[in-house]
C-alpha positions, 0 to 999 in steps of 0.5 A: 123817246125811242124805243128800246126793242125794233122790230124788224119789217123786213123780217116780217113779211119774210115770215109772211112769204116763207114756205109753211113745210108743214102743210107742205105735201113731200114726194111719194117713195116709190115703195110707199104702196097701198095696193093690198094685192101688190103689197101681196105680191110683193112679199110672197115674191121675196119669200120666193126668192129667199127660198129658192137661193137659200135653197141652192145655197144649201145644196152647194153647201151639202155637196162639199160633204164626205157623206156617201150621197154627197160624193156621188154626185159631187162626181169627184169619185175613184173608189175601185170597189163600189158597194151598196145594200140596205142595212146589212150593207151598211154593216158587212162592207166596212170600206176603212176595213176592206181598203185596208185589207185589199188594198183596193179603195171601196166606196160603200153606198149602202144606207138602211132601208135601200130598196133594190129599184132605188140602188139601182138608180144610184149606181146609174146615178155613180156611173154617170158622174164618177170614174167607174169602178172595177167592180161593184159590189151589192148585198142582195137582201134588199130585195125585201126592202120597199122606197121608201128611204126615196122620201128622204131624198129629195135634196138630192133631185135637182142632181138626178132626174131618174131618182125623182122620176122613181119618186114620181113613180113609186110614190105618186107626184109630191104635194103642192108644198114640196113642189113649191119650196125649195128649202123643204126638199131639206126637211128629212134625215139625208139631209141632216146627215150630209150636213153632220158629215161636212169636213168628215167622211162617213164610211166609218159607219157601223154599228159598234154594240153587241146582240144582248142575251136576251135577243138570243134567248129570244131568237132560240125559241123563234119559230121557223119563217117558212115564208117572205116575199121580195118587194115589188121590183126587187128582182126586176131591179136586180136583173137591171144591174147585171144590165148596166154593169155590162153595158159600162164594162164593169164586173159586177157580184152578189155578196149575201152578208152574215147572219145570226147563225142562230136567226138565219138557221130560223129562215126555212125560206133560204132556200127559195130565196137562193134560187129566186135570185138565181133566176134574176140575176143569170147564170154567169154572175157569181153570188156569194153566200156568206150567210153564215160565214160569222159563226161568232155571235158576239161579232153581231148587233143584231139578229141580221147585222155584224158588228165594228167586229164582225164586219173586220171579220168580214173582212178578212175572209173576203180578202182569205177568198180572194174576192175582191181580187183581179184575175186576168182583168177579171175580178176572181170568182169566189163561192158561189151558188 
């Protein structure tokens, strides 16, 4: 009797010699590393490379910002007048108003907490990277500021060896993390501001509020301030700014911005400060004292800062006094001490 089903002996024979894929060892991947030390090294290398690449990309992006120090290190500025100081400079030299009133292009490099040594380094970098202006204007009451602002400028260190050297001189070497991580250099206020001003200018930045009645009453009750000493190295830095300007053939003058009149009256140290400034910068450099030039309290934001209305009023006074006018190729002298 013929069976209903038959099995091929050839198929059985072939199956006997078929490769057992389950037991066959596959070739090892070059990435299949079981050495923990190599894994750690590879991981750290990837992290470091990513850190450097991202920091480079952020740095390039930062240089496109309309923030004042990004503009400085981008190296395309052609301002006729460059101003610098601390927060009093920020609110005394409102560049859009000054440009409109004087017909000259004005760039304000002032910033809150600006010290004289830092201002000198920034002016040096400005002259290295950009076209020389007709005039440098310094608000010299920054002599009282320390150099803490340097800690917020680390993202610009890659563009200025001088900034980094000044930081090391004033604050010592940075932490190992700050040195190893390029991204960590962006962990500060100025970096955030630079990204905030992407696609727009920061030159319209000024106080937009008015001094309070409570502060006016407090100032009225204040006792005279008899002594206030310049920060270490501040007066020397002023002299360095004068020497820098002269070496580059750029006119320079020092303009003291307004104080709230009632507060200015309490500054008993003022004559001593003026004498120190004159001794520091020399007899042939203009120092214009506008500390009492604005007498309307509503044009102040607080005791030492103008508001927007005050900054515009000061600009109008500058025009009236010919502060930024050229005279026979030189800046016309204004109110001098």
